[in-house]
PDB file of N, CA, C and O in Angstrom:
ATOM      1  N   MET A   1       0.834  -1.186   0.000  1.00  0.00           N
ATOM      2  CA  MET A   1       0.000   0.000   0.000  1.00  0.00           C
ATOM      3  C   MET A   1       0.871   1.238   0.000  1.00  0.00           C
ATOM      4  O   MET A   1       2.003   1.228   0.483  1.00  0.00           O
ATOM      5  N   SER A   2       0.314   2.308  -0.555  1.00  0.00           N
ATOM      6  CA  SER A   2       1.066   3.555  -0.580  1.00  0.00           C
ATOM      7  C   SER A   2       1.016   4.226   0.784  1.00  0.00           C
ATOM      8  O   SER A   2       0.224   3.845   1.646  1.00  0.00           O
ATOM      9  N   GLU A   3       1.852   5.208   0.967  1.00  0.00           N
ATOM     10  CA  GLU A   3       1.899   5.969   2.215  1.00  0.00           C
ATOM     11  C   GLU A   3       0.539   6.607   2.517  1.00  0.00           C
ATOM     12  O   GLU A   3       0.113   6.618   3.672  1.00  0.00           O
ATOM     13  N   THR A   4      -0.141   7.132   1.509  1.00  0.00           N
ATOM     14  CA  THR A   4      -1.432   7.781   1.721  1.00  0.00           C
ATOM     15  C   THR A   4      -2.473   6.791   2.206  1.00  0.00           C
ATOM     16  O   THR A   4      -3.251   7.116   3.104  1.00  0.00           O
ATOM     17  N   SER A   5      -2.512   5.600   1.643  1.00  0.00           N
ATOM     18  CA  SER A   5      -3.543   4.636   2.030  1.00  0.00           C
ATOM     19  C   SER A   5      -3.372   4.175   3.472  1.00  0.00           C
ATOM     20  O   SER A   5      -4.328   3.697   4.083  1.00  0.00           O
ATOM     21  N   LEU A   6      -2.179   4.309   4.018  1.00  0.00           N
ATOM     22  CA  LEU A   6      -1.954   3.936   5.409  1.00  0.00           C
ATOM     23  C   LEU A   6      -2.527   4.972   6.364  1.00  0.00           C
ATOM     24  O   LEU A   6      -2.534   4.747   7.574  1.00  0.00           O
ATOM     25  N   ARG A   7      -3.000   6.081   5.864  1.00  0.00           N
ATOM     26  CA  ARG A   7      -3.502   7.163   6.705  1.00  0.00           C
ATOM     27  C   ARG A   7      -5.009   7.131   6.892  1.00  0.00           C
ATOM     28  O   ARG A   7      -5.578   8.080   7.432  1.00  0.00           O
ATOM     29  N   TYR A   8      -5.663   6.071   6.463  1.00  0.00           N
ATOM     30  CA  TYR A   8      -7.108   5.983   6.644  1.00  0.00           C
ATOM     31  C   TYR A   8      -7.457   5.653   8.086  1.00  0.00           C
ATOM     32  O   TYR A   8      -6.680   5.019   8.801  1.00  0.00           O
ATOM     33  N   THR A   9      -8.621   6.086   8.494  1.00  0.00           N
ATOM     34  CA  THR A   9      -9.106   5.893   9.851  1.00  0.00           C
ATOM     35  C   THR A   9      -9.652   4.481  10.044  1.00  0.00           C
ATOM     36  O   THR A   9     -10.403   3.970   9.214  1.00  0.00           O
ATOM     37  N   ILE A  10      -9.262   3.865  11.151  1.00  0.00           N
ATOM     38  CA  ILE A  10      -9.812   2.580  11.562  1.00  0.00           C
ATOM     39  C   ILE A  10     -10.382   2.792  12.962  1.00  0.00           C
ATOM     40  O   ILE A  10      -9.652   3.129  13.893  1.00  0.00           O
ATOM     41  N   VAL A  11     -11.691   2.591  13.103  1.00  0.00           N
ATOM     42  CA  VAL A  11     -12.362   2.737  14.394  1.00  0.00           C
ATOM     43  C   VAL A  11     -12.737   1.344  14.890  1.00  0.00           C
ATOM     44  O   VAL A  11     -13.392   0.577  14.185  1.00  0.00           O
ATOM     45  N   ILE A  12     -12.315   1.029  16.109  1.00  0.00           N
ATOM     46  CA  ILE A  12     -12.622  -0.275  16.704  1.00  0.00           C
ATOM     47  C   ILE A  12     -13.429  -0.033  17.969  1.00  0.00           C
ATOM     48  O   ILE A  12     -12.991   0.677  18.875  1.00  0.00           O
ATOM     49  N   GLN A  13     -14.618  -0.635  18.018  1.00  0.00           N
ATOM     50  CA  GLN A  13     -15.500  -0.477  19.169  1.00  0.00           C
ATOM     51  C   GLN A  13     -16.057  -1.830  19.585  1.00  0.00           C
ATOM     52  O   GLN A  13     -16.327  -2.684  18.740  1.00  0.00           O
ATOM     53  N   TRP A  14     -16.228  -2.024  20.895  1.00  0.00           N
ATOM     54  CA  TRP A  14     -16.835  -3.243  21.387  1.00  0.00           C
ATOM     55  C   TRP A  14     -18.329  -3.188  21.132  1.00  0.00           C
ATOM     56  O   TRP A  14     -18.950  -2.141  21.319  1.00  0.00           O
ATOM     57  N   SER A  15     -18.918  -4.300  20.709  1.00  0.00           N
ATOM     58  CA  SER A  15     -20.353  -4.413  20.496  1.00  0.00           C
ATOM     59  C   SER A  15     -20.916  -5.506  21.405  1.00  0.00           C
ATOM     60  O   SER A  15     -20.606  -6.685  21.234  1.00  0.00           O
ATOM     61  N   ASN A  16     -21.744  -5.106  22.373  1.00  0.00           N
ATOM     62  CA  ASN A  16     -22.405  -6.100  23.227  1.00  0.00           C
ATOM     63  C   ASN A  16     -23.344  -6.975  22.404  1.00  0.00           C
ATOM     64  O   ASN A  16     -23.465  -8.176  22.643  1.00  0.00           O
ATOM     65  N   GLU A  17     -24.005  -6.353  21.433  1.00  0.00           N
ATOM     66  CA  GLU A  17     -24.952  -7.082  20.592  1.00  0.00           C
ATOM     67  C   GLU A  17     -24.265  -8.196  19.806  1.00  0.00           C
ATOM     68  O   GLU A  17     -24.789  -9.305  19.701  1.00  0.00           O
ATOM     69  N   ASP A  18     -23.089  -7.896  19.254  1.00  0.00           N
ATOM     70  CA  ASP A  18     -22.359  -8.870  18.446  1.00  0.00           C
ATOM     71  C   ASP A  18     -21.373  -9.696  19.269  1.00  0.00           C
ATOM     72  O   ASP A  18     -20.845 -10.698  18.786  1.00  0.00           O
ATOM     73  N   ASP A  19     -21.123  -9.277  20.508  1.00  0.00           N
ATOM     74  CA  ASP A  19     -20.144  -9.925  21.370  1.00  0.00           C
ATOM     75  C   ASP A  19     -18.787 -10.016  20.668  1.00  0.00           C
ATOM     76  O   ASP A  19     -18.116 -11.047  20.685  1.00  0.00           O
ATOM     77  N   ALA A  20     -18.415  -8.893  20.052  1.00  0.00           N
ATOM     78  CA  ALA A  20     -17.160  -8.830  19.289  1.00  0.00           C
ATOM     79  C   ALA A  20     -16.749  -7.371  19.131  1.00  0.00           C
ATOM     80  O   ALA A  20     -17.538  -6.456  19.367  1.00  0.00           O
ATOM     81  N   TYR A  21     -15.507  -7.176  18.730  1.00  0.00           N
ATOM     82  CA  TYR A  21     -15.036  -5.838  18.366  1.00  0.00           C
ATOM     83  C   TYR A  21     -15.442  -5.577  16.917  1.00  0.00           C
ATOM     84  O   TYR A  21     -15.164  -6.387  16.032  1.00  0.00           O
ATOM     85  N   VAL A  22     -16.089  -4.464  16.685  1.00  0.00           N
ATOM     86  CA  VAL A  22     -16.542  -4.097  15.346  1.00  0.00           C
ATOM     87  C   VAL A  22     -15.620  -3.007  14.807  1.00  0.00           C
ATOM     88  O   VAL A  22     -15.304  -2.041  15.502  1.00  0.00           O
ATOM     89  N   VAL A  23     -15.201  -3.177  13.572  1.00  0.00           N
ATOM     90  CA  VAL A  23     -14.278  -2.259  12.918  1.00  0.00           C
ATOM     91  C   VAL A  23     -15.024  -1.482  11.843  1.00  0.00           C
ATOM     92  O   VAL A  23     -15.726  -2.061  11.014  1.00  0.00           O
ATOM     93  N   SER A  24     -14.860  -0.160  11.869  1.00  0.00           N
ATOM     94  CA  SER A  24     -15.438   0.711  10.849  1.00  0.00           C
ATOM     95  C   SER A  24     -14.314   1.453  10.142  1.00  0.00           C
ATOM     96  O   SER A  24     -13.296   1.790  10.746  1.00  0.00           O
ATOM     97  N   LEU A  25     -14.512   1.697   8.864  1.00  0.00           N
ATOM     98  CA  LEU A  25     -13.561   2.471   8.061  1.00  0.00           C
ATOM     99  C   LEU A  25     -14.334   3.685   7.527  1.00  0.00           C
ATOM    100  O   LEU A  25     -14.862   3.636   6.416  1.00  0.00           O
ATOM    101  N   PRO A  26     -14.404   4.772   8.308  1.00  0.00           N
ATOM    102  CA  PRO A  26     -15.300   5.894   8.005  1.00  0.00           C
ATOM    103  C   PRO A  26     -15.153   6.499   6.614  1.00  0.00           C
ATOM    104  O   PRO A  26     -16.156   6.873   6.007  1.00  0.00           O
ATOM    105  N   GLU A  27     -13.961   6.604   6.105  1.00  0.00           N
ATOM    106  CA  GLU A  27     -13.774   7.215   4.784  1.00  0.00           C
ATOM    107  C   GLU A  27     -14.385   6.386   3.661  1.00  0.00           C
ATOM    108  O   GLU A  27     -14.582   6.888   2.554  1.00  0.00           O
ATOM    109  N   TRP A  28     -14.682   5.138   3.937  1.00  0.00           N
ATOM    110  CA  TRP A  28     -15.159   4.213   2.924  1.00  0.00           C
ATOM    111  C   TRP A  28     -16.669   4.017   2.958  1.00  0.00           C
ATOM    112  O   TRP A  28     -17.207   3.243   2.166  1.00  0.00           O
ATOM    113  N   GLY A  29     -17.353   4.699   3.853  1.00  0.00           N
ATOM    114  CA  GLY A  29     -18.813   4.638   3.898  1.00  0.00           C
ATOM    115  C   GLY A  29     -19.338   3.947   5.140  1.00  0.00           C
ATOM    116  O   GLY A  29     -18.612   3.234   5.832  1.00  0.00           O
ATOM    117  N   ASP A  30     -20.605   4.170   5.405  1.00  0.00           N
ATOM    118  CA  ASP A  30     -21.239   3.657   6.618  1.00  0.00           C
ATOM    119  C   ASP A  30     -21.414   2.144   6.629  1.00  0.00           C
ATOM    120  O   ASP A  30     -21.603   1.559   7.695  1.00  0.00           O
ATOM    121  N   LEU A  31     -21.355   1.509   5.487  1.00  0.00           N
ATOM    122  CA  LEU A  31     -21.618   0.074   5.416  1.00  0.00           C
ATOM    123  C   LEU A  31     -20.354  -0.779   5.384  1.00  0.00           C
ATOM    124  O   LEU A  31     -20.431  -1.998   5.234  1.00  0.00           O
ATOM    125  N   VAL A  32     -19.195  -0.144   5.524  1.00  0.00           N
ATOM    126  CA  VAL A  32     -17.926  -0.883   5.471  1.00  0.00           C
ATOM    127  C   VAL A  32     -17.504  -1.232   6.895  1.00  0.00           C
ATOM    128  O   VAL A  32     -17.044  -0.377   7.652  1.00  0.00           O
ATOM    129  N   HIS A  33     -17.670  -2.514   7.243  1.00  0.00           N
ATOM    130  CA  HIS A  33     -17.346  -3.001   8.582  1.00  0.00           C
ATOM    131  C   HIS A  33     -16.734  -4.398   8.502  1.00  0.00           C
ATOM    132  O   HIS A  33     -16.917  -5.128   7.528  1.00  0.00           O
ATOM    133  N   THR A  34     -16.012  -4.736   9.545  1.00  0.00           N
ATOM    134  CA  THR A  34     -15.569  -6.093   9.780  1.00  0.00           C
ATOM    135  C   THR A  34     -15.553  -6.272  11.290  1.00  0.00           C
ATOM    136  O   THR A  34     -16.009  -5.387  12.014  1.00  0.00           O
ATOM    137  N   HIS A  35     -15.048  -7.379  11.776  1.00  0.00           N
ATOM    138  CA  HIS A  35     -15.070  -7.608  13.215  1.00  0.00           C
ATOM    139  C   HIS A  35     -13.976  -8.586  13.624  1.00  0.00           C
ATOM    140  O   HIS A  35     -13.325  -9.206  12.783  1.00  0.00           O
ATOM    141  N   GLY A  36     -13.789  -8.709  14.940  1.00  0.00           N
ATOM    142  CA  GLY A  36     -12.858  -9.679  15.483  1.00  0.00           C
ATOM    143  C   GLY A  36     -13.229 -10.021  16.912  1.00  0.00           C
ATOM    144  O   GLY A  36     -13.858  -9.221  17.604  1.00  0.00           O
ATOM    145  N   ASP A  37     -12.842 -11.199  17.353  1.00  0.00           N
ATOM    146  CA  ASP A  37     -13.106 -11.617  18.729  1.00  0.00           C
ATOM    147  C   ASP A  37     -12.217 -10.894  19.727  1.00  0.00           C
ATOM    148  O   ASP A  37     -12.595 -10.713  20.884  1.00  0.00           O
ATOM    149  N   THR A  38     -11.036 -10.480  19.280  1.00  0.00           N
ATOM    150  CA  THR A  38     -10.121  -9.710  20.130  1.00  0.00           C
ATOM    151  C   THR A  38      -9.823  -8.392  19.429  1.00  0.00           C
ATOM    152  O   THR A  38     -10.056  -8.241  18.229  1.00  0.00           O
ATOM    153  N   TYR A  39      -9.304  -7.446  20.197  1.00  0.00           N
ATOM    154  CA  TYR A  39      -8.939  -6.151  19.621  1.00  0.00           C
ATOM    155  C   TYR A  39      -7.885  -6.337  18.529  1.00  0.00           C
ATOM    156  O   TYR A  39      -7.976  -5.733  17.460  1.00  0.00           O
ATOM    157  N   ALA A  40      -6.891  -7.173  18.803  1.00  0.00           N
ATOM    158  CA  ALA A  40      -5.815  -7.413  17.831  1.00  0.00           C
ATOM    159  C   ALA A  40      -6.358  -8.032  16.549  1.00  0.00           C
ATOM    160  O   ALA A  40      -5.960  -7.644  15.451  1.00  0.00           O
ATOM    161  N   GLU A  41      -7.268  -8.994  16.690  1.00  0.00           N
ATOM    162  CA  GLU A  41      -7.861  -9.622  15.514  1.00  0.00           C
ATOM    163  C   GLU A  41      -8.697  -8.614  14.727  1.00  0.00           C
ATOM    164  O   GLU A  41      -8.667  -8.607  13.497  1.00  0.00           O
ATOM    165  N   ALA A  42      -9.435  -7.774  15.426  1.00  0.00           N
ATOM    166  CA  ALA A  42     -10.233  -6.748  14.758  1.00  0.00           C
ATOM    167  C   ALA A  42      -9.340  -5.786  13.979  1.00  0.00           C
ATOM    168  O   ALA A  42      -9.648  -5.432  12.841  1.00  0.00           O
ATOM    169  N   LEU A  43      -8.243  -5.366  14.587  1.00  0.00           N
ATOM    170  CA  LEU A  43      -7.309  -4.473  13.903  1.00  0.00           C
ATOM    171  C   LEU A  43      -6.733  -5.136  12.663  1.00  0.00           C
ATOM    172  O   LEU A  43      -6.660  -4.510  11.606  1.00  0.00           O
ATOM    173  N   GLN A  44      -6.328  -6.381  12.776  1.00  0.00           N
ATOM    174  CA  GLN A  44      -5.774  -7.104  11.631  1.00  0.00           C
ATOM    175  C   GLN A  44      -6.799  -7.198  10.506  1.00  0.00           C
ATOM    176  O   GLN A  44      -6.472  -6.954   9.344  1.00  0.00           O
ATOM    177  N   ARG A  45      -8.025  -7.547  10.841  1.00  0.00           N
ATOM    178  CA  ARG A  45      -9.067  -7.645   9.818  1.00  0.00           C
ATOM    179  C   ARG A  45      -9.381  -6.292   9.203  1.00  0.00           C
ATOM    180  O   ARG A  45      -9.661  -6.199   8.008  1.00  0.00           O
ATOM    181  N   GLY A  46      -9.334  -5.250  10.009  1.00  0.00           N
ATOM    182  CA  GLY A  46      -9.548  -3.901   9.483  1.00  0.00           C
ATOM    183  C   GLY A  46      -8.462  -3.513   8.497  1.00  0.00           C
ATOM    184  O   GLY A  46      -8.748  -2.944   7.443  1.00  0.00           O
ATOM    185  N   GLN A  47      -7.224  -3.817   8.833  1.00  0.00           N
ATOM    186  CA  GLN A  47      -6.110  -3.519   7.936  1.00  0.00           C
ATOM    187  C   GLN A  47      -6.210  -4.324   6.649  1.00  0.00           C
ATOM    188  O   GLN A  47      -5.947  -3.801   5.566  1.00  0.00           O
ATOM    189  N   GLU A  48      -6.588  -5.589   6.761  1.00  0.00           N
ATOM    190  CA  GLU A  48      -6.744  -6.438   5.569  1.00  0.00           C
ATOM    191  C   GLU A  48      -7.866  -5.915   4.674  1.00  0.00           C
ATOM    192  O   GLU A  48      -7.718  -5.871   3.452  1.00  0.00           O
ATOM    193  N   LEU A  49      -8.984  -5.521   5.277  1.00  0.00           N
ATOM    194  CA  LEU A  49     -10.094  -4.970   4.510  1.00  0.00           C
ATOM    195  C   LEU A  49      -9.676  -3.679   3.821  1.00  0.00           C
ATOM    196  O   LEU A  49     -10.011  -3.460   2.657  1.00  0.00           O
ATOM    197  N   LEU A  50      -8.955  -2.830   4.526  1.00  0.00           N
ATOM    198  CA  LEU A  50      -8.475  -1.581   3.942  1.00  0.00           C
ATOM    199  C   LEU A  50      -7.587  -1.854   2.734  1.00  0.00           C
ATOM    200  O   LEU A  50      -7.721  -1.190   1.706  1.00  0.00           O
ATOM    201  N   GLU A  51      -6.689  -2.815   2.845  1.00  0.00           N
ATOM    202  CA  GLU A  51      -5.814  -3.168   1.727  1.00  0.00           C
ATOM    203  C   GLU A  51      -6.629  -3.642   0.525  1.00  0.00           C
ATOM    204  O   GLU A  51      -6.345  -3.267  -0.612  1.00  0.00           O
ATOM    205  N   LEU A  52      -7.644  -4.468   0.785  1.00  0.00           N
ATOM    206  CA  LEU A  52      -8.496  -4.961  -0.310  1.00  0.00           C
ATOM    207  C   LEU A  52      -9.273  -3.825  -0.978  1.00  0.00           C
ATOM    208  O   LEU A  52      -9.415  -3.799  -2.200  1.00  0.00           O
ATOM    209  N   LEU A  53      -9.767  -2.904  -0.184  1.00  0.00           N
ATOM    210  CA  LEU A  53     -10.507  -1.771  -0.744  1.00  0.00           C
ATOM    211  C   LEU A  53      -9.604  -0.913  -1.634  1.00  0.00           C
ATOM    212  O   LEU A  53     -10.002  -0.509  -2.727  1.00  0.00           O
ATOM    213  N   VAL A  54      -8.403  -0.643  -1.162  1.00  0.00           N
ATOM    214  CA  VAL A  54      -7.457   0.165  -1.936  1.00  0.00           C
ATOM    215  C   VAL A  54      -7.082  -0.570  -3.225  1.00  0.00           C
ATOM    216  O   VAL A  54      -7.076   0.032  -4.298  1.00  0.00           O
ATOM    217  N   GLN A  55      -6.773  -1.856  -3.129  1.00  0.00           N
ATOM    218  CA  GLN A  55      -6.402  -2.634  -4.314  1.00  0.00           C
ATOM    219  C   GLN A  55      -7.541  -2.673  -5.329  1.00  0.00           C
ATOM    220  O   GLN A  55      -7.311  -2.545  -6.531  1.00  0.00           O
ATOM    221  N   SER A  56      -8.742  -2.844  -4.852  1.00  0.00           N
ATOM    222  CA  SER A  56      -9.897  -2.906  -5.751  1.00  0.00           C
ATOM    223  C   SER A  56     -10.102  -1.586  -6.478  1.00  0.00           C
ATOM    224  O   SER A  56     -10.310  -1.563  -7.691  1.00  0.00           O
ATOM    225  N   ARG A  57     -10.043  -0.492  -5.736  1.00  0.00           N
ATOM    226  CA  ARG A  57     -10.214   0.821  -6.370  1.00  0.00           C
ATOM    227  C   ARG A  57      -9.130   1.064  -7.416  1.00  0.00           C
ATOM    228  O   ARG A  57      -9.410   1.559  -8.508  1.00  0.00           O
ATOM    229  N   ARG A  58      -7.901   0.717  -7.077  1.00  0.00           N
ATOM    230  CA  ARG A  58      -6.795   0.926  -8.014  1.00  0.00           C
ATOM    231  C   ARG A  58      -6.951   0.031  -9.244  1.00  0.00           C
ATOM    232  O   ARG A  58      -6.689   0.469 -10.364  1.00  0.00           O
ATOM    233  N   ALA A  59      -7.373  -1.209  -9.044  1.00  0.00           N
ATOM    234  CA  ALA A  59      -7.549  -2.144 -10.158  1.00  0.00           C
ATOM    235  C   ALA A  59      -8.620  -1.662 -11.133  1.00  0.00           C
ATOM    236  O   ALA A  59      -8.554  -1.951 -12.327  1.00  0.00           O
ATOM    237  N   HIS A  60      -9.595  -0.935 -10.623  1.00  0.00           N
ATOM    238  CA  HIS A  60     -10.674  -0.419 -11.464  1.00  0.00           C
ATOM    239  C   HIS A  60     -10.478   1.053 -11.826  1.00  0.00           C
ATOM    240  O   HIS A  60     -11.399   1.708 -12.315  1.00  0.00           O
ATOM    241  N   SER A  61      -9.279   1.564 -11.584  1.00  0.00           N
ATOM    242  CA  SER A  61      -8.928   2.960 -11.875  1.00  0.00           C
ATOM    243  C   SER A  61      -9.929   3.939 -11.263  1.00  0.00           C
ATOM    244  O   SER A  61     -10.283   4.951 -11.867  1.00  0.00           O
ATOM    245  N   GLU A  62     -10.374   3.614 -10.051  1.00  0.00           N
ATOM    246  CA  GLU A  62     -11.298   4.487  -9.330  1.00  0.00           C
ATOM    247  C   GLU A  62     -10.530   5.310  -8.308  1.00  0.00           C
ATOM    248  O   GLU A  62      -9.510   4.869  -7.778  1.00  0.00           O
ATOM    249  N   ALA A  63     -11.025   6.500  -8.041  1.00  0.00           N
ATOM    250  CA  ALA A  63     -10.385   7.387  -7.073  1.00  0.00           C
ATOM    251  C   ALA A  63     -10.510   6.821  -5.660  1.00  0.00           C
ATOM    252  O   ALA A  63     -11.505   6.184  -5.312  1.00  0.00           O
ATOM    253  N   LEU A  64      -9.488   7.067  -4.865  1.00  0.00           N
ATOM    254  CA  LEU A  64      -9.524   6.681  -3.460  1.00  0.00           C
ATOM    255  C   LEU A  64     -10.158   7.816  -2.662  1.00  0.00           C
ATOM    256  O   LEU A  64      -9.994   8.983  -3.019  1.00  0.00           O
ATOM    257  N   PRO A  65     -10.878   7.494  -1.588  1.00  0.00           N
ATOM    258  CA  PRO A  65     -11.425   8.568  -0.767  1.00  0.00           C
ATOM    259  C   PRO A  65     -10.306   9.351  -0.083  1.00  0.00           C
ATOM    260  O   PRO A  65      -9.226   8.819   0.177  1.00  0.00           O
ATOM    261  N   GLU A  66     -10.577  10.589   0.196  1.00  0.00           N
ATOM    262  CA  GLU A  66      -9.597  11.438   0.873  1.00  0.00           C
ATOM    263  C   GLU A  66      -9.513  11.010   2.344  1.00  0.00           C
ATOM    264  O   GLU A  66     -10.540  10.945   3.021  1.00  0.00           O
ATOM    265  N   PRO A  67      -8.302  10.717   2.850  1.00  0.00           N
ATOM    266  CA  PRO A  67      -8.179  10.340   4.262  1.00  0.00           C
ATOM    267  C   PRO A  67      -8.531  11.507   5.182  1.00  0.00           C
ATOM    268  O   PRO A  67      -8.210  12.657   4.885  1.00  0.00           O
ATOM    269  N   HIS A  68      -9.194  11.202   6.305  1.00  0.00           N
ATOM    270  CA  HIS A  68      -9.436  12.202   7.338  1.00  0.00           C
ATOM    271  C   HIS A  68      -8.136  12.362   8.100  1.00  0.00           C
ATOM    272  O   HIS A  68      -7.453  11.375   8.370  1.00  0.00           O
ATOM    273  N   VAL A  69      -7.787  13.577   8.446  1.00  0.00           N
ATOM    274  CA  VAL A  69      -6.576  13.815   9.221  1.00  0.00           C
ATOM    275  C   VAL A  69      -6.917  14.598  10.489  1.00  0.00           C
ATOM    276  O   VAL A  69      -7.834  15.418  10.495  1.00  0.00           O
ATOM    277  N   PHE A  70      -6.184  14.339  11.536  1.00  0.00           N
ATOM    278  CA  PHE A  70      -6.389  15.023  12.802  1.00  0.00           C
ATOM    279  C   PHE A  70      -5.942  16.463  12.648  1.00  0.00           C
ATOM    280  O   PHE A  70      -4.830  16.741  12.200  1.00  0.00           O
ATOM    281  N   ALA A  71      -6.822  17.370  13.025  1.00  0.00           N
ATOM    282  CA  ALA A  71      -6.506  18.792  12.832  1.00  0.00           C
ATOM    283  C   ALA A  71      -5.503  19.241  13.808  1.00  0.00           C
ATOM    284  O   ALA A  71      -5.113  20.408  13.800  1.00  0.00           O
TER     285      ALA A  71
END
């Protein structure tokens, strides 16, 4: 992945309903989620999903979303 794609936001939150850590990638839309039984697993799955999203967009010559940055 490029340096820019590593700057995307990964939000990890515990879900009592799912009994798992839920991962959101805000720049990619409200419906982009994954999960993990542990925080580490959730982070790994989030990173893997992010890589797949970036690869897919690049393969289809589609623009990548602008990363959110801390002001």
